SEFI-923735 format. One record per residue (C-alpha): x negated, y, z. Coordinates in pm, whole numbers. Layout:
# SEFI-923735
     px     py     pz
      X      Y      Z
...
This chain:
# SEFI-923735
     px     py     pz
    746   1746    427
    802   2065    629
   1102   2264    509
   1303   2562    630
   1649   2431    552
   1808   2771    599
   1562   2930    354
   1629   2664     91
   2003   2709    137
   1975   3088    108
   1774   3054   -214
   2065   2861   -362
   2346   3056   -210
   2535   3065   -537
   2553   2688   -534
   2601   2628   -163
   2764   2928    -11
   2614   3120    280
   2535   2935    599
   2557   2583    457
   2206   2508    586
   2099   2144    595
   2435   2017    464
   2387   2229    154
   2038   2089    104
   2182   1738    110
   2424   1852   -160
   2132   1970   -373
   1954   1635   -336
   2275   1447   -420
   2312   1662   -731
   1955   1575   -828
   2044   1204   -810
   2344   1272  -1032
   2121   1458  -1277
   1898   1153  -1309
   2178    969  -1487
   2266   1270  -1703
   1929   1259  -1879
   1936    961  -2116
   1559    907  -2130
   1517    928  -1752
   1823    711  -1692
   1684    440  -1920
   1349    450  -1742
   1507    417  -1398
   1740    135  -1504
   1456    -49  -1679
   1242    -21  -1366
   1524   -156  -1148
   1577   -442  -1393
   1210   -543  -1382
   1212   -532  -1002
   1523   -753  -1004
   1340  -1004  -1223
   1054  -1003   -972
   1289  -1069   -678
   1458  -1357   -866
   1124  -1519   -947
   1016  -1471   -587
   1243  -1762   -487
   1147  -2007   -765
    973  -2291   -574
    648  -2452   -679
    708  -2808   -811
    603  -3088   -577
    580  -2884   -254
    819  -2978     28
    950  -2630    112
   1140  -2742    424
    832  -2915    567
    617  -2612    482
    852  -2374    665
    867  -2605    967
    487  -2632    967
    438  -2255   1001
    715  -2227   1259
    537  -2489   1470
    207  -2300   1430
    359  -1975   1550
    548  -2133   1843
    250  -2345   1946
     21  -2046   2001
   -201  -2125   1702
    -56  -1845   1492
   -378  -1731   1325
   -294  -1893    991
     72  -1792   1027
    -34  -1433   1093
   -265  -1444    792
     13  -1557    557
    260  -1303    702
      8  -1024    654
    -62  -1155    302
    310  -1134    222
    330   -781    367
    131   -608     93
     91   -852   -198
    445   -911   -322
    404  -1287   -268
    476  -1533     11
    262  -1840     71
    497  -1965    345
    751  -2040     72
    491  -2148   -185
    674  -2019   -492
    538  -1946   -838
    488  -1588   -719
    315  -1716   -404
    -15  -1539   -476
    167  -1215   -550
    -17   -933   -721
   -315   -947   -484
   -554  -1121   -731
   -502   -832   -974
   -562   -575   -700
   -875   -762   -589
  -1004   -768   -947
   -939   -394   -984
  -1122   -315   -659
  -1418   -535   -755
  -1455   -364  -1092
  -1420    -19   -933
  -1705   -101   -697
  -1916   -249   -977
  -1878     70  -1182
  -2100    248   -930
  -2385     -7   -953
  -2360   -157  -1305
  -2475     93  -1573
  -2278    -76  -1851
  -1948    -41  -1661
  -2031    316  -1564
  -2092    397  -1930
  -1753    246  -2021
  -1586    458  -1753
  -1736    774  -1905
  -1604    686  -2253
  -1252    790  -2156
   -943    605  -2269
  -1129    356  -2490
  -1358    257  -2206
  -1067    229  -1962
   -892    -14  -2196
  -1202   -231  -2203
  -1230   -223  -1823
   -860   -313  -1803
   -928   -614  -2025
  -1210   -727  -1796
   -974   -682  -1500
   -721   -921  -1655
   -987  -1186  -1716
  -1117  -1154  -1362
   -759  -1177  -1230
   -713  -1516  -1396
  -1039  -1642  -1247
   -943  -1528   -895
   -598  -1689   -935
   -752  -2024  -1029
   -977  -2018   -721
   -707  -1907   -475
   -447  -2149   -613
   -692  -2439   -585
   -770  -2362   -220
   -404  -2318   -131
   -297  -2645   -298
   -585  -2822   -123
   -442  -2698    207
    -93  -2816    105
   -228  -3158     13
   -437  -3187    332
   -135  -3099    547
     75  -3367    370
    339  -3120    254
    380  -3279    -91
    680  -3486   -199
    601  -3860   -227
    694  -3854   -597
    390  -3633   -660
    138  -3855   -478
    -53  -4171   -572
     46  -4483   -378
    264  -4302   -125
     -2  -4046    -45
   -291  -4281     25
   -493  -4127   -257
   -355  -3774   -239
   -148  -3578   -494
   -148  -3674   -858
   -338  -3487  -1126
     -6  -3360  -1258
     65  -3189   -925
   -268  -3009   -935
   -224  -2896  -1296
    135  -2780  -1248
     56  -2604   -920
   -255  -2419  -1037
   -100  -2328  -1371
    228  -2222  -1209
     72  -1992   -947
   -172  -1842  -1199
    108  -1783  -1451
    321  -1624  -1180
     54  -1367  -1094
    -15  -1293  -1462
    361  -1247  -1516
    374  -1001  -1225
     81   -814  -1378
    273   -800  -1707
    584   -672  -1527
    381   -391  -1373
    239   -292  -1711
    588   -290  -1866
    710    -57  -1589
    410    168  -1659
    489    180  -2032
    869    180  -2047
    974    255  -1689
    911    527  -1438
    544    428  -1395
    318    299  -1117
    452    -52  -1171
    208   -254   -959
    267    -33   -656
    645    -52   -703
    627   -433   -700
    433   -425   -374
    678   -174   -224
    974   -390   -329
    820   -689   -150
    770   -485    168
   1117   -329    164
   1274   -673    109
   1151   -772    457
   1312   -472    628
   1669   -619    640
   1529   -924    823
   1366   -699   1082
   1692   -504   1130
   1887   -830   1171
   1635   -944   1433
   1704   -629   1633
   2083   -661   1595
   2091  -1029   1694
   1888   -966   2008
   2045   -631   2098
   2212   -593   2434
   2381   -315   2629
   2192   -419   2941
   2019   -104   3071
   1812   -290   3333
   1527   -337   3087
   1532   -719   3090
   1688   -748   2743
   1455   -778   2444
   1632   -492   2265
   1818   -276   2514
   1957     72   2441
   1633    240   2548
   1416     23   2319
   1649     69   2023
   1650    447   2062
   1271    443   2101
   1231    232   1785
   1448    474   1584
   1264    783   1709
    923    617   1664
   1011    512   1309
   1107    868   1211
    795   1009   1379
    554    761   1221
    709    812    876
    668   1189    918
    306   1139   1024
    245    909    727
    382   1174    491
    161   1433    657
   -156   1229    614
    -63   1124    258
      6   1480    139
   -260   1657    347
   -520   1848    142
   -813   2083    192
   -799   2336    -92
  -1139   2466   -201
  -1121   2800   -392
  -1268   2780   -742
  -1353   3096   -938
  -1373   3079  -1314
  -1649   3286  -1474
  -1549   3574  -1699
  -1644   3557  -2067
  -1638   3851  -2308
  -1561   3782  -2672
  -1546   4098  -2877
  -1324   4338  -2687
  -1139   4066  -2497
  -1230   3922  -2156
  -1139   3559  -2091
  -1141   3364  -1767
  -1178   3509  -1423
   -882   3320  -1276
   -899   3171   -927
   -785   2814   -883
   -810   2554   -609
   -980   2216   -588
   -761   1990   -366
   -953   1740   -150
   -727   1480      8
   -755   1429    383
   -687   1057    338
   -893    998     27
   -908    621     76
   -530    573     95
   -436    237    246
   -759     63    141
   -940    111    478
   -651    -56    664
   -633   -340    411
  -1005   -410    437
  -1012   -382    817
   -705   -602    870
   -827   -868    629
  -1171   -879    789
  -1037   -903   1145
   -819  -1207   1073
  -1116  -1433   1006
  -1300  -1397   1343
   -988  -1517   1524
   -955  -1817   1293
  -1327  -1895   1323
  -1338  -1875   1704
  -1019  -2083   1731
  -1179  -2353   1518
  -1506  -2345   1714
  -1321  -2348   2047
  -1139  -2667   1944
  -1468  -2834   1851
  -1662  -2716   2157
  -1367  -2717   2394
  -1595  -2707   2699
  -1743  -2370   2602
  -1580  -2100   2814
  -1749  -1829   2603
  -1585  -1947   2279
  -1246  -1984   2447
  -1275  -1627   2577
  -1368  -1492   2232
  -1080  -1685   2073
   -841  -1525   2320
   -984  -1174   2275
   -951  -1171   1896
   -572  -1156   1889
   -367   -857   1785
   -271   -760   2142
   -622   -746   2294
   -833   -436   2362
  -1135   -579   2178
   -925   -636   1867
   -792   -279   1876
  -1140   -132   1928
  -1284   -334   1638
   -984   -238   1425
  -1039    134   1484
  -1413    104   1419
  -1360    -84   1092
  -1096    165    975
  -1347    449   1024
  -1622    251    852
  -1415    161    546
  -1267    512    525
  -1617    656    484
  -1726    366    265
  -1434    406     23
  -1476    784     14
  -1846    741    -65
  -1764    504   -351
  -1480    709   -501
  -1586   1068   -430
  -1888   1188   -629
  -1979   1544   -520
  -2281   1569   -750
  -2077   1477  -1056
  -1798   1714   -951
  -2046   2001   -903
  -2194   1937  -1247
  -1847   1938  -1405
  -1766   2272  -1240
  -2091   2418  -1371
  -2029   2284  -1724
  -1681   2443  -1731
  -1815   2776  -1612
  -1655   2759  -1267
  -1808   2799   -923
  -1720   2813   -555
  -1745   3176   -433
  -2059   3228   -226
  -2234   2911   -346
  -2477   2858   -630
  -2370   2596   -888
  -2548   2261   -869
  -2702   2116   -554
  -2566   2377   -311
  -2212   2314   -438
  -2257   1936   -417
  -2388   1959    -59
  -2096   2180     43
  -1838   1944   -109
  -2001   1646     60
  -2000   1824    399
  -1634   1924    369
  -1535   1572    261
  -1724   1417    552
  -1541   1635    802
  -1190   1587    667
  -1249   1211    627
  -1320   1195   1001
   -980   1351   1073
   -805   1139    808
   -959    819    943
   -841    913   1293
   -481    949   1174
   -518    626    976
   -650    435   1277
   -368    564   1495
   -100    458   1247
   -275    123   1200
   -273     18   1567
     76    148   1653
    244   -187   1562
      6   -383   1790
     48   -138   2078
    428   -143   2059
    444   -522   2009
    230   -594   2316
    351   -307   2537
    726   -345   2481
    738   -720   2404
    875   -658   2054
    816   -909   1770
    543   -804   1528
    792   -853   1245
    987   -554   1381
    699   -338   1503
    513   -375   1170
    756   -122   1019
    639    139   1271
    296    172   1112
     20    -20    943
    -39   -110    582
    320   -176    483
    458    158    599
    175    358    440
    226    179    109
    601    245    114
    552    613    202
    280    680    -57
    458    491   -337
    793    647   -244
    646    999   -257
    486    927   -592
    816    792   -727
   1010   1099   -612
    749   1332   -762
    763   1150  -1097
   1142   1172  -1110
   1140   1537  -1004
    881   1624  -1269
   1106   1469  -1536
   1406   1664  -1409
   1224   1998  -1397
   1078   1939  -1744
   1436   1917  -1875
   1549   2233  -1690
   1725   2049  -1410
   1678   2127  -1043
   1456   1898   -838
   1548   1722   -515
   1518   2050   -325
   1660   2284   -585
   1544   2499   -876
   1308   2736   -699
    939   2658   -720
    904   2742   -352
   1126   2449   -254
    952   2174   -446
    800   1883   -265
    482   1996    -98
    170   1849   -258
    345   1740   -579
    221   2037   -779
   -129   2134   -671
């Protein structure tokens, strides 16, 4: 968000006094936070949202019955320290953007990911299944029906994922003896399977319900807020890791010396600024409304803008690319253990780790591929051109219809290339810093990647929602009363 602090301060000189500059702008933002609790309706929404997030964090630590949590934690620690961290990395990445944590195996272990997967599947099916596409065109009634199908599909995905995870728990002998037949000789009891599958499925459904309650009675965007809360909850652990290993040794031998700490702080601010830039970046296409004469009056003729997002796919390209790249490493590790004499498989197993050049190159390629793929699925230039024509609007210099659709597709292709480049850069920054500076991935993951983009995008959306409520009630926003000092991109 690029701001001229002096200009904002001058616009509110009556409140700040001349020359207050950036300090005065902080006063305006503090006043906006105070105004949140002056408006009863907004205050209730914010407090309700915080209460629901607190319920989620409490349930996050409710263990799954029958699973030996201490043995499970020790198992993953041994995997990570023994060099076979593929599964450990998979579960850590799973916890990063799902709101769950399989390494603790709680009732919220699956997180909200089954619901997100179901939503993505149905969004993709809407482009190929005529019945779903027809429902999407029916407006609010059709969306309610699609939402109902999403809930059913979420339950089915939960049952499958919970079964596979409990099978892994049982195969690794991480179940208490009280929940096994004949001291484990015949595996876990039927009661363990029923309680485990039902508990994990119920946990995900409860999280889905929490998100819907935040949408209805809270500030909105409930599912994303749950994911953001899970990511932000890991940040104190990363800060403690830095503080425990910090040293004033300037020779460079310490894991976190003064130079590395300063670099991490500067890099964090820079990457957050870049993430805001890519999230808010738009290409504004001028749209001219046709003039209509009714009697002696002339209607229309206004010029508006059609905003096309530079990063139209959001965090989805990184999520798809990261998820897909985890499995080759696991597969080649497994094959290398079976055919341990094969030098080729051992080399591939070593190359598909997060610090290798091959991994980074494949990561960048997949981010570009999924950025274009997601844009192709979500952005429909032909439908958009037809809507403009039906509403009597057109792009100056272009005929409505096919010429407009071709132009929109060309513009979107070009800006997606730039957006995917920024996305790929932010995605590989954690791996580059972790391998180049010998910093744990737990710390470097907050310098880019999926987690940071989710926090930035959800945080911007939250601030814009709160500011819109304040301005609607004649209160100043986070940057003051003037329309010129509102958050860029919030009001297209």
